[in-house]
C-alpha positions as CSV (number, residue, x, y, z in Angstrom):
1,M,4.8,15.5,13.3
2,N,4.4,18.3,10.9
3,K,1.7,18.6,8.2
4,Q,3.9,17.0,5.4
5,N,4.5,13.9,7.5
6,V,0.8,13.4,8.0
7,I,0.1,13.9,4.3
8,G,2.8,11.4,3.4
9,L,1.5,8.9,5.9
10,F,-2.0,9.3,4.5
11,V,-0.8,8.9,0.9
12,G,1.3,5.9,1.9
13,I,-1.7,4.2,3.6
14,I,-4.2,4.9,0.8
15,S,-2.1,4.3,-2.3
16,P,-1.8,0.5,-2.1
17,F,-5.6,0.2,-2.0
18,V,-6.0,2.5,-4.9
19,A,-3.3,0.7,-6.9
20,F,-4.9,-2.7,-6.2
21,A,-8.4,-1.4,-7.2
22,I,-7.0,0.1,-10.5
23,Y,-5.2,-3.1,-11.3
24,V,-8.3,-5.3,-10.7
25,L,-10.8,-3.0,-12.4
26,F,-8.8,-1.9,-15.4
27,V,-6.2,-4.5,-16.1
28,M,-7.9,-7.7,-15.0
29,E,-11.4,-6.3,-15.8
30,L,-13.0,-8.1,-12.8
31,D,-15.4,-7.0,-10.1
32,L,-13.4,-5.6,-7.2
33,F,-15.5,-7.2,-4.4
34,Y,-15.4,-10.6,-6.2
35,M,-11.6,-10.3,-6.3
36,I,-11.4,-9.3,-2.6
37,N,-13.5,-12.3,-1.6
38,K,-11.3,-14.6,-3.7
39,V,-8.1,-13.2,-2.0
40,L,-9.6,-13.6,1.4
41,E,-10.7,-17.2,0.7
42,S,-7.3,-18.2,-0.6
43,N,-5.4,-16.7,2.3
44,K,-3.2,-14.6,-0.1
45,L,-3.8,-11.3,1.6
46,P,-0.2,-10.8,2.8
47,H,1.0,-11.5,-0.8
48,I,-1.4,-9.0,-2.3
49,I,-0.5,-6.3,0.3
50,S,3.2,-6.8,-0.4
51,L,2.8,-6.4,-4.1
52,S,0.5,-3.4,-3.7
53,L,3.2,-1.7,-1.6
54,L,5.4,-1.4,-4.7
55,V,3.5,1.8,-5.5
56,N,4.7,3.2,-2.2
57,L,8.3,2.7,-3.4
58,L,7.5,4.8,-6.5
59,I,5.9,7.5,-4.4
60,F,8.8,7.5,-1.9
61,F,11.4,8.1,-4.6
62,M,9.2,10.8,-6.3
63,K,9.0,12.6,-2.9
64,I,12.8,12.3,-2.4
65,K,13.5,13.5,-6.0
66,T,11.3,16.6,-5.5
67,N,13.0,17.4,-2.1
68,R,9.9,16.7,0.0
69,D,11.7,14.7,2.6
70,S,9.0,15.1,5.3
71,A,6.4,13.6,3.1
72,A,8.8,10.9,2.1
73,R,9.2,10.1,5.8
74,G,5.5,9.7,6.1
75,V,5.3,7.3,3.2
76,L,8.2,5.3,4.7
77,G,6.3,5.2,8.0
78,A,3.2,3.9,6.3
79,T,5.3,1.2,4.5
80,I,6.8,0.1,7.8
81,F,3.3,-0.1,9.3
82,Y,2.2,-2.3,6.5
83,G,5.3,-4.4,7.1
84,F,4.1,-5.1,10.6
85,V,0.6,-5.9,9.3
86,I,2.1,-8.4,6.8
87,V,4.2,-10.1,9.5
88,Y,1.1,-10.3,11.7
89,L,-1.0,-11.8,9.0
90,K,1.6,-14.3,8.1
91,F,1.8,-15.6,11.6
92,I,-2.0,-15.8,12.0
93,S,-2.6,-17.9,8.8
């Protein structure tokens, strides 16, 4: 793995968390920890992760458009990792 793959992987793992936090804090204007507790209580975590991954789609296409294919590969790897996490969480609950 080269440096750009690692950067893309890091960005792909962190960006859904940041997108969820921005949405909760600025759009819904709620407390972040309150919302996380509500999501965990209602067993909707796989749904929230899936919706938060839409930001990875945007980042992936931005990386492809700017010819940073290695970084795009890292973002895609992070998205596939989240896919396995979502399937795992679906079968547990």
